[in-house]
N, C-alpha and C positions, 0 to 999 in steps of 0.2 A: 974174508974174500967171498964166501958164499952169499953173505948178506948183500954185498955190492952187486953180484950177478943177478940176484933176485930184483934189486932196484932197477938195474938196467933193463931187465925183461919187462917189468911193469911199465917203465917209460916207453919202451918200444910198442907195447900193446896199446897204451894211451895214444901214442902218435898214429898208429894204424887206425884206431877208431876215429880219431879226429879227421884223418885223411878221408876215410870212408864217408863220414858225415858231410864233408865239404864237397864230395863228388855227387852225392845224392840229395843235395839241398833243394827243396821245393822253391819255386820262384817267390812265393809269399813269405818265405823264411830267410831269404838272403839278408845277411847282416844282423840277424836276431841273435842276441847273446844267449837266449834260452836254447835255441837250436844248436849253437856252437857248443854248449855244455852238454846237453842231453840228447841231441840228434833225434832219432825216431822214438826215443823214450820220453820226449817232451810231452807233458800233460795236455797241452793244447794242440798237438799235432794229430792229424789223421790222414790216411792215404787219399789223395785227390783234393786236398784242401786248396781253395782258390784265394781266400782272403783271411788274414789273421787279425783279430782285434786285440790280441795280447802280444803283438810284436814289440820288442823292446831293444833299443840300440845300445844301452849301457846298463850296468848293474846299479849305477847311481840313480838313473831314472826309475829303475825297478823299485828301489827303496823309497821313492817319493810317491808311489801309487797308494791311494787309500785302500784300506783293508775292507 
């Protein structure tokens, strides 16, 4: 029972983080799967960013990028 409560709490926190990220998304990051996953912790994000050369629409596309 306690394990189930911990799982519910983790899911709630993840949903709140995702909701916060969706409210604060910069215009250049709209639709980017990196932003959806990492939010302000995205390696390519910085405050005031106007254009992102690392924007990616799907994880399939991300896997096809050369290293």
